[in-house]
C-alpha positions in Angstrom: 5.3 -2.0 -9.6 1.8 -3.3 -8.6 1.8 -5.5 -11.8 5.2 -7.0 -10.7 3.9 -7.8 -7.4 0.7 -9.4 -8.6 2.8 -11.5 -11.0 5.1 -12.7 -8.2 1.9 -13.6 -6.1 0.5 -15.6 -9.1 3.8 -17.5 -9.5 3.8 -18.3 -5.8 0.3 -19.8 -6.0 1.2 -21.9 -9.1 4.3 -23.3 -7.4 2.8 -23.8 -4.0 1.3 -27.2 -4.5 4.6 -28.7 -5.4 6.3 -26.7 -2.6 4.2 -28.2 0.1 5.8 -31.6 -0.3 9.3 -30.2 -0.4 11.8 -29.8 2.4 11.9 -26.4 4.0 14.7 -24.6 5.9 13.8 -22.1 8.6 16.1 -20.0 10.6 17.4 -16.7 12.1 19.5 -14.3 10.2 21.5 -11.1 10.9 22.1 -8.2 8.5 24.2 -5.1 8.2 22.8 -2.4 5.9 25.4 0.2 4.6 23.3 3.0 3.1 25.2 6.0 4.5 26.3 4.2 7.6 25.9 0.8 9.1 22.6 -0.4 10.5 22.4 -3.8 12.2 19.3 -5.9 11.9 18.0 -9.3 12.9 15.2 -11.5 11.4 14.1 -14.8 10.1 14.0 -16.5 6.8 12.5 -19.5 5.2 14.0 -21.5 2.3 11.5 -23.4 0.3 12.8 -25.9 -2.3 11.1 -25.9 -5.6 12.2 -29.2 -7.2 9.3 -29.0 -9.7 10.9 -26.2 -11.5 14.7 -26.9 -10.8 16.5 -29.0 -8.0 18.8 -26.1 -7.3 16.1 -23.4 -7.0 14.4 -22.2 -3.9 11.9 -19.3 -2.8 13.3 -17.5 0.2 11.1 -15.1 2.0 12.6 -13.1 4.9 11.8 -10.4 7.4 14.6 -8.2 8.9 14.0 -5.5 11.6 16.9 -2.9 11.7 17.9 -0.8 14.7 18.7 2.6 13.3 19.9 5.5 15.5 16.5 7.3 15.1 13.0 5.8 14.3 12.2 2.4 12.8 13.3 0.5 9.9 12.2 -3.0 8.6 12.2 -4.9 5.3 10.3 -7.8 3.8 12.0 -9.7 1.1 10.9 -12.3 -1.4 13.9 -13.9 -3.2 14.5 -16.6 -5.6 17.7 -18.4 -4.9 19.7 -20.5 -7.2 22.3 -22.8 -5.7 25.1 -23.7 -8.1 26.0 -27.3 -8.6 29.4 -28.2 -7.1 31.0 -31.5 -6.3 30.0 -33.4 -3.1 33.5 -32.9 -1.6 33.4 -29.0 -1.9 32.8 -27.5 1.6 31.1 -24.3 0.2 27.9 -23.9 -1.8 27.8 -20.7 -3.9 24.4 -19.1 -4.7 22.8 -16.3 -6.5 19.7 -14.5 -5.6 17.2 -12.0 -7.2 13.9 -10.9 -5.8 11.6 -8.1 -4.4 12.2 -5.9 -1.4 9.6 -3.9 0.6 11.4 -1.4 2.9 9.5 0.6 5.6 11.1 3.5 7.6 9.4 6.0 10.0 10.8 8.7 12.1 8.5 10.8 14.4 5.1 11.2 12.5 6.6 10.6 9.0 6.9 7.2 7.3 7.9 5.9 3.9 7.6 2.6 2.2 9.7 1.7 -0.9 9.8 -1.2 -3.1 12.9 -2.3 -4.9 14.7 -5.3 -6.5 17.3 -7.4 -4.8 20.4 -8.7 -6.6 23.1 -10.6 -4.9 24.7 -13.8 -3.9 26.8 -15.7 -1.3 28.0 -19.1 0.0 26.4 -21.7 2.2 28.5 -24.2 4.1 28.1 -27.9 4.4 27.2 -28.9 7.9 25.4 -32.0 9.3 22.3 -30.7 10.9 22.2 -27.1 9.8 22.8 -24.8 6.9 25.0 -21.7 7.7 25.3 -19.2 5.0 26.6 -15.6 4.2 26.0 -13.2 1.4 25.4 -9.8 0.3 22.9 -8.0 -2.1 22.1 -4.6 -3.7 18.8 -3.2 -3.1 18.1 -1.4 -6.3 16.2 1.8 -5.1 17.2 5.4 -4.4 20.5 5.1 -2.6 20.9 1.5 -3.7 22.0 0.2 -0.3 24.3 -2.8 0.0 23.3 -5.4 2.7 25.5 -8.0 4.2 23.7 -11.0 5.7 24.3 -14.3 7.3 22.4 -16.9 9.1 21.7 -20.5 9.8 18.8 -22.7 8.6 17.4 -25.8 10.1 15.6 -28.4 7.9 12.0 -29.1 8.7 9.5 -31.0 6.8 9.6 -33.7 4.0 
């Protein structure tokens, strides 16, 4: 898994110079993890366009802090998002995502950190000054939780 994380970091360094000039989206998000129950979480994400690779591609890091009944639980995600091409009149924008997930849980004096892969998708909605979206993803680790998420992005930068 360490090799995979190093490869992802290297890819980020190679893509970063082209990303700096690209438009970025920042915003809040909410999530509901469904692993044996329902745990609500809030967080933030960034959507960084990568037009040098593909005009429909973005890198979307996010952080979500969940509120379990006992202990603490958070996750850090690094997803690559592909937004499918649709006509300009279509009000929804479908997307697929894949990426890495680091999840940390602690209860009392015990803690555990897991890494896994994210696979999922969703839809964004056309809006004038913001980019609302909803989606779902599987986190491929023991238990393979399903996470529903939604948020709104605000454009910043070039």
